[in-house]
C-alpha positions as CSV (number, residue, x, y, z in Angstrom):
1,X,1.4,-33.9,72.1
2,X,-2.1,-34.3,70.8
3,X,-3.8,-31.3,69.2
4,X,-7.5,-31.3,68.4
5,X,-8.9,-28.8,65.9
6,X,-12.5,-28.0,65.0
7,X,-14.8,-25.3,63.9
8,X,-16.3,-23.3,66.8
9,X,-20.0,-23.8,67.2
10,X,-22.7,-23.5,69.9
11,X,-22.6,-26.6,72.0
12,X,-23.7,-28.0,75.4
13,X,-21.4,-30.1,77.5
14,X,-23.0,-33.3,78.6
15,X,-22.4,-33.9,82.3
16,X,-22.9,-37.1,84.3
17,X,-26.4,-37.8,85.6
18,X,-25.3,-37.3,89.2
19,X,-25.2,-33.5,88.7
20,X,-21.4,-33.3,88.2
21,X,-20.2,-30.0,86.9
22,X,-19.3,-29.9,83.2
23,X,-15.9,-28.4,82.6
24,X,-15.1,-27.7,79.0
25,X,-11.4,-27.7,79.6
26,X,-11.4,-31.3,80.7
27,X,-14.0,-32.6,78.2
28,X,-12.6,-32.4,74.7
29,X,-15.7,-33.7,72.9
30,X,-19.1,-32.1,72.9
31,X,-22.6,-33.3,72.2
32,X,-24.3,-30.7,70.0
33,X,-27.9,-30.4,71.0
34,X,-29.7,-28.2,68.5
35,X,-32.9,-27.4,70.5
36,X,-30.9,-25.7,73.4
37,X,-28.8,-22.6,73.5
38,X,-26.6,-21.2,76.3
39,X,-25.1,-17.9,75.4
40,X,-21.6,-17.9,77.0
41,X,-20.2,-14.9,75.2
42,X,-18.7,-12.2,77.5
43,X,-21.5,-9.8,76.6
44,X,-24.1,-12.4,77.8
45,X,-23.0,-12.0,81.4
46,X,-24.3,-9.0,83.2
47,X,-26.5,-8.0,86.1
48,X,-29.2,-10.4,84.9
49,X,-26.8,-13.4,84.6
50,X,-26.4,-16.1,81.9
51,X,-29.3,-16.5,79.5
52,X,-30.6,-20.0,78.8
53,X,-33.2,-20.5,76.1
54,X,-35.1,-23.6,75.2
55,X,-35.7,-23.5,71.4
56,X,-38.7,-25.8,71.3
57,X,-37.2,-29.0,72.5
58,X,-39.4,-32.1,72.7
59,X,-38.8,-32.9,76.4
60,X,-38.4,-29.4,77.6
61,X,-35.8,-27.9,79.9
62,X,-35.9,-28.0,83.7
63,X,-33.9,-25.7,86.0
64,X,-33.9,-26.9,89.6
65,X,-36.8,-29.2,88.7
66,X,-38.9,-26.2,87.3
67,X,-39.8,-26.1,83.6
68,X,-38.5,-23.0,81.8
69,X,-38.5,-21.5,78.3
70,X,-36.0,-18.8,79.0
71,X,-34.2,-17.9,82.2
72,X,-31.2,-15.9,83.4
73,X,-28.9,-18.1,85.5
74,X,-26.8,-16.8,88.4
75,X,-24.7,-19.9,89.1
76,X,-25.4,-23.0,91.2
77,X,-28.5,-24.1,89.2
78,X,-29.0,-27.6,87.9
79,X,-30.3,-27.9,84.3
80,X,-32.1,-31.1,83.3
81,X,-32.0,-31.8,79.5
82,X,-33.4,-35.1,78.6
83,X,-31.3,-37.7,80.5
84,X,-28.5,-35.3,81.2
85,X,-28.0,-32.9,84.1
86,X,-25.7,-29.9,84.0
87,X,-24.6,-27.7,86.8
88,X,-23.9,-24.0,86.2
89,X,-20.9,-22.5,88.0
90,X,-20.1,-18.8,88.0
91,X,-16.4,-17.8,88.3
92,X,-14.9,-14.4,88.7
93,X,-13.3,-13.1,85.5
94,X,-9.6,-13.9,85.4
95,X,-7.2,-11.0,85.0
96,X,-5.9,-10.5,81.5
97,X,-2.3,-11.7,81.2
98,X,0.5,-9.3,80.6
99,X,0.9,-8.9,76.8
100,X,4.1,-10.1,75.2
101,X,6.3,-7.7,73.3
102,X,6.5,-10.3,70.5
103,X,4.6,-9.8,67.3
104,X,4.3,-13.5,66.5
105,X,4.7,-17.0,67.7
106,X,6.4,-19.3,65.2
107,X,4.4,-19.1,62.0
108,X,1.6,-17.3,63.7
109,X,1.8,-13.5,63.1
110,X,-0.2,-10.7,64.8
111,X,0.7,-7.6,66.7
112,X,-2.7,-6.7,68.2
113,X,-3.2,-6.6,72.0
114,X,-5.3,-9.7,71.9
115,X,-2.7,-11.7,70.0
116,X,0.2,-10.5,72.1
117,X,-1.7,-11.7,75.2
118,X,-2.1,-15.1,73.6
119,X,1.6,-15.7,72.9
120,X,2.7,-16.4,76.5
121,X,0.0,-19.1,76.7
122,X,1.2,-20.6,73.5
123,X,4.8,-20.7,74.8
124,X,3.6,-22.6,78.0
125,X,1.5,-25.0,76.0
126,X,4.3,-25.8,73.6
127,X,6.5,-26.9,76.5
128,X,3.8,-29.1,78.0
129,X,2.5,-32.5,76.9
130,X,-1.2,-31.9,77.6
131,X,-3.7,-32.3,74.8
132,X,-4.8,-29.0,73.4
133,X,-8.1,-28.0,71.7
134,X,-7.9,-25.4,69.0
135,X,-11.2,-23.9,67.9
136,X,-11.8,-21.5,65.1
137,X,-13.7,-20.9,61.9
138,X,-12.2,-22.2,58.6
139,X,-9.2,-20.0,57.5
140,X,-8.3,-18.7,61.0
141,X,-5.0,-20.5,61.2
142,X,-5.7,-23.5,63.4
143,X,-3.1,-25.7,61.6
144,X,-0.6,-22.8,61.6
145,X,-0.9,-22.6,65.3
146,X,-0.6,-26.4,65.7
147,X,2.6,-26.4,63.6
148,X,4.0,-23.5,65.7
149,X,3.2,-25.4,69.0
150,X,5.0,-28.4,67.6
151,X,8.1,-26.5,66.4
152,X,8.5,-24.8,69.8
153,X,8.0,-27.9,71.9
154,X,10.2,-30.7,73.1
155,X,9.0,-32.9,70.3
156,X,10.1,-30.5,67.5
157,X,12.6,-33.1,66.1
158,X,9.8,-35.7,65.9
159,X,7.1,-36.1,63.3
160,X,4.2,-33.7,62.8
161,X,1.2,-35.9,61.7
162,X,-2.1,-34.4,60.5
163,X,-5.2,-36.6,60.5
164,X,-8.3,-35.0,58.8
165,X,-11.4,-36.7,60.0
166,X,-13.3,-35.6,56.8
167,X,-10.7,-37.0,54.4
168,X,-11.2,-40.7,55.4
169,X,-14.3,-42.9,54.8
170,X,-16.2,-43.5,58.1
171,X,-15.6,-47.2,58.0
172,X,-11.8,-46.7,57.8
173,X,-11.4,-44.0,60.4
174,X,-10.8,-46.4,63.3
175,X,-8.2,-48.2,61.4
176,X,-6.4,-45.0,60.4
177,X,-6.4,-43.7,64.0
178,X,-5.4,-46.9,65.8
179,X,-3.9,-49.1,63.1
180,X,-4.6,-52.8,62.3
181,X,-2.9,-56.1,62.0
182,X,-2.7,-58.1,58.8
183,X,-5.9,-60.0,58.3
184,X,-7.9,-58.0,60.8
185,X,-10.6,-57.5,58.2
186,X,-11.2,-58.0,54.5
187,X,-8.6,-56.2,52.5
188,X,-6.1,-55.8,55.4
189,X,-3.2,-57.4,53.5
190,X,-0.5,-55.9,55.7
191,X,0.0,-54.5,59.2
192,X,-0.6,-50.7,59.3
193,X,0.4,-48.2,62.0
194,X,-2.2,-45.8,63.2
195,X,-1.6,-42.1,63.4
196,X,-1.0,-42.3,67.1
197,X,1.9,-44.6,66.5
198,X,3.1,-42.6,63.5
199,X,3.3,-39.5,65.7
200,X,5.3,-41.1,68.5
201,X,7.8,-38.7,69.8
202,X,6.2,-35.7,68.0
203,X,2.8,-34.1,67.6
204,X,-0.5,-35.4,66.3
205,X,-3.1,-33.0,64.9
206,X,-6.6,-34.4,64.6
207,X,-8.5,-32.0,62.5
208,X,-12.3,-31.5,62.2
209,X,-13.0,-33.7,65.3
210,X,-16.7,-32.7,65.3
211,X,-17.2,-34.9,62.2
212,X,-16.4,-38.1,64.0
213,X,-19.3,-40.3,65.0
214,X,-19.9,-40.4,68.8
215,X,-18.7,-44.0,69.1
216,X,-15.3,-43.1,67.7
217,X,-15.2,-39.9,69.8
218,X,-15.4,-42.1,72.9
219,X,-12.6,-44.4,71.7
220,X,-10.5,-41.4,70.8
221,X,-11.1,-39.9,74.2
222,X,-10.0,-43.1,75.9
223,X,-6.8,-43.2,73.8
224,X,-5.9,-39.6,74.7
225,X,-6.5,-40.2,78.4
226,X,-4.3,-43.3,78.2
227,X,-1.5,-41.1,76.7
228,X,-1.9,-38.5,79.4
229,X,-2.3,-41.0,82.3
230,X,-0.6,-44.2,81.3
231,X,-1.4,-47.3,83.5
232,X,0.9,-47.8,86.4
233,X,3.0,-51.0,86.5
234,X,2.4,-53.2,89.5
């Protein structure tokens, strides 16, 4: 299992230029674009729709080919931001899951209604092998939740490996993630396993993913996809 943790922050998902819908659940990495803001909090949805605001961007924001500064979106619109196009989709609110009677999940403890509604989802995620994104501010227990998912999953007997993107020099991150062979670069005196290989049969937690440079985010995304959808043998 691969777990990705990072601080929650306003972000815009970059879609393909062909107006493909951007789905946050399927796109684990985001491009943070400061001059734009889309308020997606529950309170932002109402009779007027979803509020989109251009905060003084250089190229401006187009909604259905019309320039806008601020607009309430209803769903179905296409937003043009620089070279990227996003499609807004409105979905009916999902029914809240039945709360669990438990007051904790592994090392995660909490008896509030919100937390008890979260525990059944945690149990399902722990039994799966899908990559999981954990977002939250510093101190909210992201690593504790990651450890609990590991301990309740099929890979509990395997290693739990934590890779902190902020604790490694930028020029060494790729080597730490994917490993290297002896002599691959100056100073590589021995073969080294990357964290993906070290976590084989267990769980890998990649912390502070937002601090990776975009080039490495792309490589990491391809590696995670390869784990989820391994190539078929002919």
